[in-house]
Backbone as CSV, one residue per row, in Angstrom:
resi,resn,N_x,N_y,N_z,CA_x,CA_y,CA_z,C_x,C_y,C_z
1,UNK,-20.665,17.294,15.174,-20.058,15.882,14.739,-19.657,15.287,15.342
2,UNK,-19.691,13.839,15.583,-19.073,13.041,16.693,-18.473,11.763,15.977
3,UNK,-18.488,11.782,14.767,-18.124,10.522,13.873,-17.790,11.007,12.299
4,UNK,-16.897,10.294,11.902,-16.183,10.594,10.524,-15.722,9.073,9.819
5,UNK,-15.968,9.369,8.847,-15.583,8.074,7.951,-14.391,8.296,6.628
6,UNK,-13.262,7.713,7.135,-12.277,7.826,5.867,-12.081,6.479,4.996
7,UNK,-11.609,6.681,3.718,-11.445,5.681,2.827,-9.811,5.630,2.722
8,UNK,-9.333,4.236,3.014,-7.874,3.962,3.073,-7.721,3.246,2.113
9,UNK,-6.974,3.738,0.807,-6.556,3.282,-0.463,-5.437,2.598,-0.192
10,UNK,-5.243,1.554,-0.787,-3.884,0.611,-0.709,-3.214,1.259,-2.165
11,UNK,-1.828,0.465,-1.930,-0.929,1.411,-3.036,-0.071,0.391,-3.517
12,UNK,0.330,0.498,-4.919,1.021,-0.351,-5.639,2.400,0.300,-5.863
13,UNK,3.820,-0.387,-5.860,4.991,0.302,-6.527,5.081,-0.086,-7.959
14,UNK,4.943,0.711,-8.793,4.766,0.606,-10.210,6.438,0.488,-10.587
15,UNK,7.339,1.210,-9.599,8.748,0.854,-9.626,9.481,0.900,-8.264
16,UNK,10.321,0.373,-8.280,10.981,0.243,-6.801,12.671,0.161,-6.951
17,UNK,13.477,0.850,-6.885,15.147,0.920,-6.856,15.649,1.200,-5.235
18,UNK,16.382,0.458,-5.212,17.514,0.757,-3.692,18.550,1.751,-4.095
19,UNK,18.891,2.805,-3.684,19.692,3.724,-4.316,21.291,3.954,-3.121
20,UNK,21.041,3.447,-1.951,21.959,3.302,-0.874,21.348,3.107,0.349
21,UNK,22.173,3.297,1.382,21.993,3.135,2.662,22.435,4.011,3.652
22,UNK,21.736,4.616,4.577,22.149,5.605,5.219,22.971,5.007,6.647
23,UNK,23.435,5.885,7.097,24.591,5.466,8.373,23.387,4.610,9.479
24,UNK,22.226,5.333,9.585,21.398,4.438,10.386,20.587,3.178,9.999
25,UNK,21.119,3.072,8.965,20.683,1.545,8.463,19.582,1.576,7.404
26,UNK,18.709,2.848,7.299,17.651,2.700,6.500,18.125,2.573,4.946
27,UNK,17.570,1.978,4.042,17.749,1.900,2.698,17.132,3.310,2.161
28,UNK,17.792,3.881,1.196,17.720,4.950,0.385,16.833,4.538,-1.069
29,UNK,15.498,4.928,-1.243,14.706,4.284,-2.322,14.693,5.576,-3.383
30,UNK,13.995,4.955,-4.403,13.623,5.590,-5.751,12.300,4.576,-5.862
31,UNK,11.066,5.696,-5.949,9.846,4.401,-5.968,9.036,5.352,-6.966
32,UNK,7.955,4.717,-7.768,7.028,5.362,-8.236,5.549,4.406,-7.790
33,UNK,4.880,5.414,-6.859,3.774,4.694,-6.124,2.526,5.278,-6.851
34,UNK,1.554,4.147,-6.621,0.166,4.500,-7.375,-0.745,4.100,-6.582
35,UNK,-1.822,4.857,-6.119,-3.252,4.510,-5.570,-4.094,3.557,-6.132
36,UNK,-4.679,2.474,-5.439,-5.747,1.417,-6.569,-6.540,1.628,-5.491
37,UNK,-7.892,1.039,-6.175,-9.158,1.337,-5.585,-9.592,-0.031,-4.568
38,UNK,-8.781,-0.906,-4.244,-9.032,-1.628,-3.334,-8.652,-0.856,-1.837
39,UNK,-9.622,-0.976,-0.985,-9.519,-0.035,0.324,-9.994,-0.539,1.593
40,UNK,-9.447,-0.079,2.609,-9.972,-0.113,4.047,-10.879,0.841,4.180
41,UNK,-11.681,0.737,5.137,-12.571,1.891,5.836,-12.579,1.994,7.279
42,UNK,-11.990,3.606,7.703,-12.034,3.841,8.956,-12.764,4.825,9.531
43,UNK,-13.669,4.330,10.676,-14.582,4.942,10.674,-13.939,5.473,12.706
44,UNK,-14.055,6.953,12.660,-13.575,7.504,13.920,-14.682,7.689,14.760
45,UNK,-15.313,7.635,15.912,-16.254,8.112,16.848,-15.990,9.076,18.059
46,UNK,-15.932,9.974,18.206,-15.839,10.638,19.567,-16.789,10.248,20.770
47,UNK,-16.481,9.327,21.673,-17.365,8.974,22.750,-17.280,9.677,24.079
48,UNK,-18.291,9.100,24.883,-18.526,9.556,26.068,-17.435,9.461,27.308
49,UNK,-16.953,10.046,28.149,-15.743,9.572,28.918,-16.186,9.027,30.152
50,UNK,-17.317,8.489,30.279,-17.915,8.010,31.398,-17.466,6.824,31.976
51,UNK,-16.652,6.142,30.773,-16.236,4.697,30.843,-14.972,4.809,31.212
52,UNK,-13.731,3.987,31.073,-12.559,3.842,31.331,-11.523,5.136,30.873
53,UNK,-12.205,5.520,29.708,-11.444,6.750,29.303,-10.064,5.785,28.066
54,UNK,-10.482,4.929,27.927,-9.478,4.119,27.085,-9.602,4.384,25.703
55,UNK,-8.933,5.005,24.792,-9.354,4.799,23.115,-9.481,3.069,22.909
56,UNK,-10.152,2.805,21.716,-10.660,1.325,21.222,-10.390,1.408,19.612
57,UNK,-10.070,0.352,19.229,-9.899,-0.107,18.248,-10.633,-1.475,18.021
58,UNK,-11.481,-1.326,16.851,-12.389,-2.512,16.650,-12.161,-3.210,15.242
59,UNK,-11.678,-4.288,14.672,-11.223,-4.525,13.432,-12.102,-5.849,12.726
60,UNK,-12.542,-5.313,11.545,-13.475,-6.610,10.916,-12.982,-6.632,9.610
61,UNK,-13.178,-7.696,9.101,-12.730,-8.254,7.718,-13.823,-8.423,6.793
62,UNK,-13.670,-7.826,5.418,-14.563,-7.846,4.497,-14.207,-9.149,3.750
63,UNK,-14.993,-10.433,3.279,-14.532,-11.367,2.495,-15.460,-11.402,1.529
64,UNK,-16.278,-10.436,1.332,-17.675,-10.252,0.076,-16.680,-10.970,-1.070
65,UNK,-15.583,-10.781,-1.460,-14.942,-11.096,-2.860,-14.684,-12.579,-2.733
66,UNK,-15.284,-12.781,-1.955,-14.603,-14.580,-1.565,-13.350,-15.008,-1.503
67,UNK,-12.671,-14.007,-0.980,-11.260,-14.259,-0.563,-11.073,-14.989,0.962
68,UNK,-10.302,-15.495,1.232,-9.826,-15.953,2.459,-9.285,-14.981,3.465
69,UNK,-9.544,-14.639,4.571,-9.256,-13.594,5.017,-7.326,-14.116,5.614
70,UNK,-6.409,-13.082,5.689,-5.196,-13.186,5.753,-5.071,-13.707,7.366
71,UNK,-3.934,-13.100,7.810,-3.638,-13.102,9.462,-4.349,-11.945,9.911
72,UNK,-5.006,-12.319,11.415,-5.347,-11.596,12.125,-4.500,-10.059,12.550
73,UNK,-4.964,-8.936,12.466,-4.670,-7.861,13.017,-4.745,-7.452,14.636
74,UNK,-3.594,-7.079,15.097,-3.839,-6.992,16.438,-4.970,-5.742,17.021
75,UNK,-5.422,-5.567,17.828,-6.154,-4.586,18.463,-5.550,-3.763,19.846
76,UNK,-4.056,-4.352,20.001,-3.534,-3.706,21.025,-3.182,-2.442,20.873
77,UNK,-2.232,-1.886,21.631,-1.761,-0.612,21.591,-0.553,-0.216,20.407
78,UNK,0.055,-1.652,19.935,1.029,-1.561,18.994,0.267,-1.093,17.325
79,UNK,-0.847,-1.248,17.318,-1.680,-1.085,15.890,-1.046,0.587,15.481
80,UNK,-0.889,0.643,14.163,-0.544,2.140,13.580,-1.694,2.849,13.625
81,UNK,-3.080,2.342,13.722,-4.166,3.060,13.796,-4.066,3.887,15.290
82,UNK,-4.202,3.269,16.466,-3.708,3.711,17.725,-2.694,4.663,18.167
83,UNK,-1.666,4.213,17.028,-0.376,5.040,17.342,-0.817,6.654,16.722
84,UNK,-1.520,6.321,15.393,-1.658,7.776,14.749,-2.604,8.643,15.408
85,UNK,-3.669,7.733,16.251,-4.647,8.528,17.255,-3.995,9.342,18.270
86,UNK,-3.061,8.678,19.062,-2.474,9.247,20.191,-1.135,10.046,19.329
87,UNK,-0.625,10.090,18.670,0.316,11.281,17.915,-0.562,12.354,17.509
88,UNK,-1.984,12.549,17.145,-2.874,13.455,17.133,-3.381,13.823,18.542
89,UNK,-3.549,13.263,19.308,-4.125,13.923,20.705,-2.998,14.639,21.316
90,UNK,-1.828,14.169,21.231,-0.811,14.631,21.689,-0.270,15.957,21.153
91,UNK,-0.164,15.878,20.015,0.152,16.983,18.927,-0.810,18.094,19.269
92,UNK,-1.947,18.037,19.316,-3.118,19.022,19.540,-4.026,18.864,20.887
93,UNK,-3.101,18.498,21.551,-3.782,18.621,22.906,-5.214,18.112,23.315
94,UNK,-5.747,17.193,22.702,-6.614,16.632,22.761,-7.111,15.436,24.097
95,UNK,-8.230,15.905,24.781,-8.116,15.070,25.745,-9.428,13.889,25.815
96,UNK,-10.339,13.728,24.392,-11.368,12.982,24.378,-10.976,11.633,24.351
97,UNK,-12.175,10.959,24.463,-11.838,9.284,24.031,-12.487,9.081,22.890
98,UNK,-12.270,8.342,22.203,-12.222,7.626,20.648,-12.153,6.140,20.599
99,UNK,-13.097,5.710,19.233,-13.152,4.785,19.095,-13.121,4.545,17.512
100,UNK,-12.503,3.170,17.275,-12.105,3.598,15.543,-12.274,2.060,15.300
101,UNK,-13.252,1.949,14.242,-13.837,0.999,13.876,-12.969,0.762,12.308
102,UNK,-12.178,-0.401,11.860,-11.522,-0.762,10.953,-11.978,-1.811,10.314
103,UNK,-12.310,-1.497,8.870,-12.942,-2.542,8.100,-11.767,-2.863,7.127
104,UNK,-11.316,-4.065,6.993,-9.991,-4.525,6.617,-10.331,-5.169,5.368
105,UNK,-9.779,-4.695,4.049,-10.208,-5.079,2.829,-8.663,-5.344,1.885
106,UNK,-7.693,-4.307,2.325,-6.632,-4.862,1.607,-5.774,-5.595,2.034
107,UNK,-4.800,-6.538,1.512,-4.481,-7.797,2.048,-3.348,-7.114,3.137
108,UNK,-3.320,-8.047,4.681,-2.315,-7.765,5.221,-0.942,-8.098,5.047
109,UNK,0.020,-7.661,5.215,1.419,-7.863,5.083,1.855,-8.118,3.989
110,UNK,1.083,-7.131,2.642,1.316,-7.580,1.258,2.140,-6.797,0.759
111,UNK,2.604,-5.748,1.322,3.312,-4.548,0.294,2.658,-3.688,-0.151
112,UNK,1.284,-3.499,0.283,0.338,-2.588,-0.111,0.183,-1.240,0.393
113,UNK,0.825,-1.387,1.660,0.586,-0.039,2.831,-0.435,-0.055,3.535
114,UNK,-0.680,-1.462,3.746,-2.118,-1.363,4.356,-2.064,-0.791,5.953
115,UNK,-1.268,-1.085,6.291,-1.024,-0.335,7.957,-0.794,1.090,8.254
116,UNK,-0.094,1.289,6.651,0.214,2.843,6.802,-0.971,3.673,6.189
117,UNK,-1.626,3.424,5.160,-3.079,4.111,4.999,-4.041,3.901,5.811
118,UNK,-4.240,2.833,6.766,-4.862,3.107,7.741,-4.312,4.012,8.686
119,UNK,-3.536,4.311,9.030,-2.819,5.419,10.000,-3.111,6.671,9.355
120,UNK,-2.890,6.888,7.953,-2.834,8.181,7.077,-4.469,8.668,7.551
121,UNK,-5.414,7.622,7.118,-6.712,7.910,7.451,-7.139,8.386,8.664
122,UNK,-6.769,7.652,9.943,-6.897,8.256,11.107,-6.448,9.468,11.109
123,UNK,-5.090,10.176,10.630,-4.748,11.365,10.795,-5.712,12.605,10.237
124,UNK,-6.415,11.982,9.031,-7.042,12.945,7.867,-8.518,12.675,8.860
125,UNK,-9.083,11.865,9.303,-10.121,11.690,10.022,-10.269,12.534,11.273
126,UNK,-9.269,12.750,12.073,-9.320,13.369,13.361,-9.244,14.721,13.061
127,UNK,-8.387,15.010,12.231,-8.211,16.537,11.513,-9.834,17.096,11.207
128,UNK,-10.585,16.118,10.713,-11.924,16.445,10.260,-12.673,16.661,11.351
129,UNK,-12.586,15.531,12.365,-13.559,15.335,13.338,-13.405,16.543,14.514
130,UNK,-12.269,17.049,14.455,-12.074,17.745,15.781,-11.709,19.347,14.984
131,UNK,-11.996,19.342,13.754,-11.912,20.755,12.914,-10.241,21.326,13.592
132,UNK,-9.530,20.461,13.196,-7.874,20.859,13.888,-7.371,22.173,12.728
133,UNK,-7.921,21.902,11.771,-7.578,22.767,10.753,-6.325,22.531,10.292
134,UNK,-5.225,21.600,10.445,-3.793,21.220,10.170,-3.851,20.808,8.527
135,UNK,-2.823,21.585,7.908,-2.542,21.264,6.435,-1.871,20.011,5.963
136,UNK,-1.978,19.592,4.959,-1.631,18.293,4.499,-0.070,18.105,4.993
137,UNK,1.007,19.224,4.869,2.008,19.362,5.180,2.445,18.886,6.506
138,UNK,1.309,19.561,7.657,1.298,19.425,9.024,1.482,17.629,9.212
139,UNK,0.079,17.492,8.552,-0.361,15.952,8.866,0.664,14.992,8.219
140,UNK,1.383,15.159,7.169,2.643,14.433,6.603,3.891,14.330,7.494
141,UNK,4.051,16.000,8.263,5.020,15.575,9.096,4.995,14.609,10.359
142,UNK,3.242,14.812,10.894,3.283,13.676,11.693,3.182,12.319,11.345
143,UNK,3.010,11.961,9.999,2.807,10.779,9.485,4.232,10.354,9.324
144,UNK,5.234,10.794,8.824,6.295,10.203,9.088,7.072,9.773,9.993
145,UNK,6.728,10.326,11.018,7.315,9.611,12.534,6.449,8.406,12.767
146,UNK,5.567,7.898,11.772,4.809,6.591,12.069,5.105,5.597,11.343
147,UNK,5.842,5.820,9.927,6.102,5.238,9.151,6.523,6.093,7.603
148,UNK,7.631,5.314,6.917,7.995,6.515,5.861,7.102,6.398,4.607
149,UNK,5.753,5.009,4.422,4.841,5.351,3.606,3.847,6.239,3.904
150,UNK,3.488,6.419,5.256,2.470,7.342,5.608,2.072,8.706,5.003
151,UNK,3.191,9.357,4.772,2.885,10.762,4.180,2.339,10.321,2.708
152,UNK,2.768,9.837,1.916,2.248,9.471,0.910,1.038,8.726,0.768
153,UNK,0.817,7.917,1.745,-0.610,7.801,1.963,-1.878,8.564,2.275
154,UNK,-1.328,9.875,2.885,-2.081,10.965,3.176,-2.349,11.605,1.961
155,UNK,-1.472,11.754,0.879,-1.638,12.259,-0.237,-2.216,11.468,-1.340
156,UNK,-1.530,10.449,-1.543,-2.150,9.554,-2.348,-2.198,10.091,-3.966
157,UNK,-2.644,9.314,-4.958,-2.452,9.629,-6.037,-1.107,8.583,-6.895
158,UNK,-0.567,9.321,-7.680,0.798,8.850,-8.384,1.594,9.867,-7.926
159,UNK,3.063,9.259,-7.352,4.019,10.166,-6.871,5.448,9.319,-7.093
160,UNK,6.439,9.973,-7.253,7.868,9.418,-7.246,8.176,9.589,-5.562
161,UNK,8.809,8.707,-5.014,9.203,8.894,-3.611,10.618,8.712,-3.775
162,UNK,11.363,9.174,-2.945,12.595,8.947,-2.561,13.146,9.622,-1.239
163,UNK,14.413,9.286,-0.956,14.974,9.363,0.571,14.607,8.179,1.169
164,UNK,14.206,8.037,1.890,13.500,6.833,2.813,11.983,6.519,2.382
165,UNK,11.748,7.558,1.738,10.239,7.427,1.437,9.449,8.816,1.503
166,UNK,9.982,9.610,2.192,9.435,10.694,2.574,9.529,11.878,1.493
167,UNK,10.504,11.618,0.594,10.407,12.958,-0.481,9.377,12.839,-1.354
168,UNK,8.202,13.449,-1.441,7.373,13.199,-2.690,7.020,14.291,-3.662
169,UNK,6.974,13.596,-4.894,6.934,14.502,-6.108,5.525,13.771,-6.963
170,UNK,4.640,14.673,-7.240,3.723,14.201,-8.077,4.006,13.994,-9.460
171,UNK,3.636,12.838,-10.232,4.002,12.458,-11.766,2.597,12.250,-12.254
172,UNK,2.682,12.253,-13.802,1.173,11.946,-14.546,0.831,10.566,-14.362
173,UNK,-0.351,10.448,-14.140,-0.758,9.063,-13.595,-0.532,8.085,-14.754
174,UNK,-0.476,6.539,-14.626,-0.209,5.568,-15.247,-1.276,5.387,-16.363
175,UNK,-0.325,4.855,-17.730,-1.443,4.901,-18.575,-2.855,3.838,-18.279
176,UNK,-3.955,4.251,-19.131,-5.044,3.652,-18.854,-4.946,2.374,-19.109
177,UNK,-5.411,1.397,-18.003,-5.255,0.135,-17.830,-6.135,-0.763,-16.909
178,UNK,-6.137,-2.111,-16.697,-6.836,-2.635,-15.733,-5.594,-3.556,-14.963
179,UNK,-5.891,-3.834,-13.510,-5.173,-4.449,-12.843,-5.703,-5.420,-12.096
180,UNK,-4.844,-6.571,-11.881,-5.047,-7.656,-11.336,-4.174,-8.121,-9.940
181,UNK,-4.637,-8.367,-8.862,-4.146,-8.276,-7.913,-4.029,-9.759,-7.104
182,UNK,-2.945,-10.271,-6.844,-2.637,-11.731,-6.370,-2.280,-11.554,-5.243
183,UNK,-2.329,-12.289,-3.889,-1.487,-12.524,-2.858,-1.438,-13.941,-2.206
184,UNK,-0.127,-14.583,-2.402,-0.224,-15.757,-2.204,-0.423,-15.999,-0.849
185,UNK,-0.312,-17.181,-0.200,-0.715,-17.330,1.344,0.567,-17.405,2.223
186,UNK,1.264,-16.384,1.798,2.505,-16.155,2.666,2.679,-14.690,3.015
187,UNK,3.588,-14.856,4.049,4.039,-13.217,4.284,5.522,-12.738,4.223
188,UNK,5.898,-12.124,3.953,7.209,-11.812,3.723,7.865,-10.821,4.861
189,UNK,8.989,-10.826,5.345,9.224,-10.027,6.312,10.134,-8.813,5.496
190,UNK,9.990,-7.312,5.601,10.408,-6.565,4.994,11.975,-6.176,5.490
191,UNK,12.447,-6.457,6.307,13.746,-6.279,6.856,14.576,-7.287,6.365
192,UNK,13.514,-8.667,6.478,14.396,-9.898,5.855,14.855,-9.621,4.416
193,UNK,13.664,-8.981,3.733,13.844,-8.861,1.953,15.245,-7.893,1.710
194,UNK,15.174,-6.979,2.713,16.109,-5.681,2.391,17.642,-6.271,2.374
195,UNK,17.622,-7.530,3.861,18.881,-8.097,3.982,19.212,-8.812,3.069
196,UNK,18.364,-9.533,2.274,18.525,-10.598,1.181,18.747,-9.564,0.083
197,UNK,18.481,-8.414,-0.120,18.575,-7.567,-1.347,20.286,-7.311,-1.245
198,UNK,20.488,-6.677,0.129,21.806,-6.338,0.418,23.056,-7.239,0.082
199,UNK,22.309,-8.724,0.266,23.542,-9.769,0.021,23.447,-10.388,-1.496
200,UNK,22.369,-9.808,-2.226,22.277,-10.589,-3.573,23.123,-9.787,-4.487
201,UNK,23.367,-10.616,-6.009,24.290,-10.160,-6.835,23.625,-10.139,-8.049
202,UNK,24.347,-9.325,-9.104,23.600,-9.053,-10.357,22.066,-8.713,-10.465
203,UNK,21.525,-7.815,-9.438,20.681,-7.068,-9.490,20.212,-5.989,-10.713
204,UNK,19.348,-6.013,-11.382,19.118,-5.013,-12.205,18.121,-4.083,-11.544
205,UNK,18.734,-2.661,-11.907,17.887,-1.652,-11.480,17.018,-0.982,-12.571
206,UNK,15.988,-1.130,-12.287,15.191,0.177,-13.226,15.197,1.040,-13.145
207,UNK,14.736,1.926,-14.310,15.050,3.544,-14.349,13.489,4.226,-14.162
208,UNK,13.601,5.126,-12.748,12.225,5.886,-12.488,12.054,6.634,-13.527
209,UNK,13.045,7.287,-14.215,12.916,8.397,-14.991,12.178,7.629,-16.636
210,UNK,12.528,6.831,-16.736,11.971,6.043,-18.339,10.620,5.816,-17.653
211,UNK,10.485,5.540,-16.810,8.792,4.763,-16.333,8.158,6.213,-16.527
212,UNK,8.239,7.294,-15.633,7.597,8.772,-15.914,7.542,9.017,-17.021
213,UNK,8.843,8.878,-18.097,8.397,9.050,-19.469,7.546,8.621,-20.401
214,UNK,7.716,7.311,-20.034,6.228,6.225,-20.659,5.059,6.684,-20.256
215,UNK,4.725,7.260,-18.836,3.693,7.605,-18.201,3.170,9.052,-18.825
216,UNK,3.879,9.780,-19.319,3.739,11.055,-19.745,3.241,10.956,-20.865
217,UNK,3.645,9.947,-22.166,3.464,9.866,-23.230,2.318,8.846,-23.262
218,UNK,1.584,8.282,-22.304,0.584,7.468,-22.440,0.819,5.841,-23.030
219,UNK,2.175,5.579,-23.017,2.940,4.636,-23.576,2.710,3.293,-22.464
220,UNK,1.567,2.782,-22.815,1.339,1.573,-21.808,2.163,0.321,-22.061
221,UNK,2.780,-0.136,-23.370,3.545,-0.913,-23.746,5.234,-0.687,-23.038
222,UNK,5.670,0.710,-23.668,6.730,0.931,-22.976,6.619,1.174,-21.217
223,UNK,5.460,1.538,-20.650,5.348,1.381,-19.064,5.867,-0.056,-18.728
224,UNK,5.149,-0.904,-19.269,5.257,-2.291,-18.850,6.799,-2.594,-18.762
225,UNK,7.449,-2.473,-20.073,8.726,-2.774,-20.192,9.456,-2.024,-19.032
226,UNK,9.076,-0.969,-18.504,10.187,-0.258,-17.722,9.711,-0.200,-16.273
227,UNK,8.755,-1.182,-16.150,8.572,-1.524,-14.604,9.381,-2.613,-14.024
228,UNK,9.864,-2.429,-12.649,10.799,-2.808,-12.123,10.997,-2.753,-10.669
229,UNK,11.362,-3.979,-10.146,11.278,-4.063,-8.700,12.651,-4.911,-7.986
230,UNK,13.578,-4.250,-7.631,14.831,-4.813,-7.267,14.530,-5.851,-5.996
231,UNK,13.559,-5.415,-5.341,13.306,-6.361,-4.362,12.423,-8.004,-4.161
232,UNK,11.810,-7.544,-5.733,11.159,-8.768,-6.455,12.361,-9.873,-6.620
233,UNK,13.664,-8.901,-7.129,14.769,-9.829,-7.579,15.438,-10.512,-6.555
234,UNK,15.072,-10.176,-5.467,16.002,-10.807,-4.224,15.103,-11.690,-3.370
235,UNK,13.712,-11.743,-3.673,12.860,-12.359,-3.124,12.379,-13.933,-3.940
236,UNK,12.473,-13.607,-5.193,12.336,-14.942,-5.776,12.580,-16.177,-5.737
237,UNK,14.087,-16.105,-5.742,14.761,-17.292,-5.198,14.054,-18.118,-4.234
238,UNK,14.157,-17.566,-2.911,13.305,-18.125,-1.811,11.836,-18.407,-1.561
239,UNK,11.207,-17.428,-2.447,9.548,-17.627,-2.746,9.362,-17.535,-3.851
240,UNK,9.006,-18.963,-4.339,8.758,-19.184,-5.742,7.211,-18.780,-6.347
241,UNK,6.474,-18.816,-5.082,4.860,-18.706,-5.194,4.663,-17.255,-6.045
242,UNK,5.650,-16.231,-5.610,5.643,-14.943,-6.230,5.648,-15.061,-7.780
243,UNK,6.609,-15.588,-8.336,6.966,-16.368,-9.690,5.826,-16.891,-10.488
244,UNK,5.255,-17.891,-9.653,4.296,-18.485,-10.192,2.816,-17.777,-10.195
245,UNK,2.600,-16.925,-9.561,1.682,-16.127,-9.756,1.754,-15.022,-10.959
246,UNK,3.406,-14.510,-10.944,3.614,-13.536,-12.098,3.227,-14.386,-13.413
247,UNK,3.977,-15.432,-13.534,3.849,-16.363,-14.760,2.444,-16.312,-15.095
248,UNK,1.514,-16.903,-14.125,0.053,-17.121,-14.484,-0.507,-16.212,-15.186
249,UNK,-0.394,-15.039,-14.141,-1.053,-13.897,-15.132,-0.278,-13.460,-16.360
250,UNK,0.920,-13.688,-16.609,1.280,-13.148,-17.986,0.790,-14.125,-18.888
251,UNK,0.678,-15.576,-18.577,0.028,-16.209,-19.370,-1.351,-16.045,-19.880
252,UNK,-1.933,-15.608,-19.013,-3.590,-15.353,-18.839,-3.755,-13.952,-19.802
253,UNK,-2.885,-13.129,-20.341,-2.702,-12.059,-21.145,-2.327,-10.657,-20.308
254,UNK,-1.619,-10.835,-18.874,-0.905,-9.741,-18.861,0.197,-9.174,-19.309
255,UNK,0.016,-7.891,-19.755,1.133,-7.425,-20.528,2.468,-7.485,-19.509
256,UNK,2.355,-7.432,-18.114,3.384,-7.616,-17.457,3.169,-7.834,-16.103
257,UNK,3.477,-8.784,-15.171,3.220,-8.766,-13.894,4.322,-8.896,-13.114
258,UNK,4.390,-8.374,-11.809,5.439,-7.763,-10.985,5.110,-7.837,-9.406
259,UNK,5.912,-7.817,-8.556,5.776,-7.918,-7.224,5.774,-6.757,-6.765
260,UNK,4.739,-5.973,-5.708,4.704,-4.834,-5.363,5.488,-4.568,-4.035
261,UNK,6.190,-3.436,-3.551,6.804,-3.286,-2.525,7.641,-4.273,-2.092
262,UNK,7.915,-4.811,-1.020,8.532,-6.125,-0.351,7.638,-6.991,-0.492
263,UNK,6.708,-7.177,-0.903,5.553,-8.383,-1.335,4.727,-8.928,-0.251
264,UNK,4.226,-10.061,-0.611,4.323,-10.840,-1.901,3.274,-10.536,-2.758
265,UNK,2.305,-9.527,-2.332,1.402,-9.363,-3.460,2.233,-8.922,-5.037
266,UNK,1.530,-9.721,-6.001,1.617,-9.757,-7.553,0.588,-8.782,-8.092
267,UNK,0.804,-7.887,-8.975,0.132,-7.231,-9.768,0.273,-7.406,-11.489
268,UNK,-0.886,-7.497,-12.078,-0.964,-7.861,-13.210,-1.550,-6.684,-14.258
269,UNK,-0.880,-5.986,-15.314,-1.388,-5.177,-15.877,-2.034,-5.470,-17.338
270,UNK,-3.323,-5.354,-17.449,-3.854,-5.711,-18.702,-4.526,-4.428,-19.357
271,UNK,-4.490,-4.664,-20.742,-5.163,-3.635,-21.596,-6.822,-3.884,-21.974
272,UNK,-7.175,-4.914,-21.422,-8.261,-5.194,-21.910,-9.041,-5.875,-20.463
273,UNK,-10.540,-5.244,-20.353,-11.220,-5.446,-19.573,-11.868,-7.201,-19.395
274,UNK,-12.204,-7.384,-20.648,-12.641,-8.839,-20.456,-11.345,-9.713,-20.193
275,UNK,-10.535,-9.506,-20.508,-8.883,-10.031,-20.273,-8.775,-10.397,-18.854
276,UNK,-8.985,-9.274,-18.042,-8.753,-9.219,-16.710,-9.688,-9.798,-15.666
277,UNK,-10.719,-9.689,-16.247,-12.012,-10.387,-15.581,-11.828,-11.808,-15.876
278,UNK,-11.631,-12.206,-16.707,-11.173,-13.670,-17.119,-10.080,-14.359,-16.297
279,UNK,-9.052,-14.014,-16.341,-7.488,-14.051,-15.820,-7.966,-13.989,-13.988
280,UNK,-8.940,-13.062,-13.405,-9.180,-13.156,-12.256,-9.959,-14.216,-12.048
281,UNK,-11.196,-14.525,-12.458,-11.619,-16.096,-12.094,-10.812,-17.189,-12.663
282,UNK,-9.778,-17.324,-13.209,-9.079,-18.370,-13.545,-8.065,-18.667,-12.409
283,UNK,-7.452,-17.405,-11.599,-6.329,-17.242,-10.675,-7.074,-17.983,-9.400
284,UNK,-8.660,-17.241,-9.308,-9.276,-17.914,-8.009,-9.565,-19.357,-8.058
285,UNK,-9.519,-20.148,-9.192,-9.821,-21.724,-9.370,-8.373,-22.468,-9.243
286,UNK,-7.526,-21.338,-9.500,-6.090,-21.673,-9.442,-5.447,-22.295,-8.106
287,UNK,-5.665,-21.548,-7.054,-5.684,-21.814,-5.613,-3.960,-21.138,-5.632
288,UNK,-3.505,-20.486,-6.460,-1.979,-19.896,-6.257,-2.290,-18.727,-5.102
289,UNK,-3.394,-17.820,-5.377,-3.348,-16.687,-4.506,-4.459,-17.005,-3.729
290,UNK,-4.267,-16.244,-2.313,-5.024,-16.581,-1.044,-5.987,-15.239,-1.287
291,UNK,-5.760,-14.296,-1.824,-6.571,-12.851,-1.836,-6.444,-12.560,-3.713
292,UNK,-7.237,-12.361,-4.160,-7.364,-11.376,-5.370,-8.428,-10.481,-5.685
293,UNK,-8.024,-9.234,-6.421,-9.101,-8.217,-6.848,-8.597,-7.804,-8.111
294,UNK,-9.858,-7.348,-8.918,-9.326,-6.561,-9.564,-9.763,-5.051,-9.423
295,UNK,-8.381,-4.218,-9.746,-8.514,-2.945,-9.208,-8.438,-1.800,-10.580
296,UNK,-8.712,-0.416,-9.942,-8.415,0.451,-10.995,-7.481,1.643,-10.295
297,UNK,-6.532,2.121,-11.168,-6.010,3.351,-10.489,-6.855,4.682,-9.819
298,UNK,-6.422,5.196,-8.596,-7.003,6.209,-7.904,-6.154,7.305,-8.301
299,UNK,-6.357,8.472,-9.001,-5.570,9.682,-9.165,-5.686,10.989,-8.403
300,UNK,-6.958,10.489,-7.460,-6.841,11.630,-6.374,-7.676,11.043,-5.193
301,UNK,-7.333,11.675,-3.830,-8.239,11.022,-2.836,-8.928,12.339,-1.979
């Protein structure tokens, strides 16, 4: 085998709270993470070394959903895919040369862990391609050095994420529903959003325990009521586009709409497939979102 393909699923934050700040400046979080069906494709090929011996990354963009492509990704050595590849080569003493072909579908700089899930796919793919036999735990140990979301993206499903994002506990999946995603044509800086949060007042903190309890009961209404994201509260005053999409989704039948992660992507929860599809078409017509998708939860990868 000289080629493998991995599916790199996006994620949503069903709940996000900040519980403190470490001495090194990293924020401590308490989050519920959910894998969803919009996904990138990562293809890794072992190539002959007769050339210059450099690993390469090639990126393409899928616009089949009628979305406008977001900002372009860099193919240089700072890309997380290449960092993940180098990490595996160094850890396992691999000397081969590889090409990575990345098909992007997850919106970029969207709060959906697009870069982290691509890196996770590279780690999983290299493990299979070279029959390295690394356990999930070992892959996660490598992944956390690349980013706090990478261990979660290696595992996927529904997880409570604590610490700086590296402490993962599986929880029951979210109640059955339909999800609409909408990313406005803006990008938010994660460090800036956290700084804005640090300076904000009157933040309402969601309870992850209440959210988990509603999932255990398959209580979709209670689940939607318990959803919350403290970073959304910090982002809204300076980025009204986020609130406009949330309001639009709820007007079109979403039980609740909320920003995921550090944004700016908004997701709306619907209990009816016909309603979510109608809202998707109207959102595209509205021009509020640069990219939009109807997705489903993915409980295992």
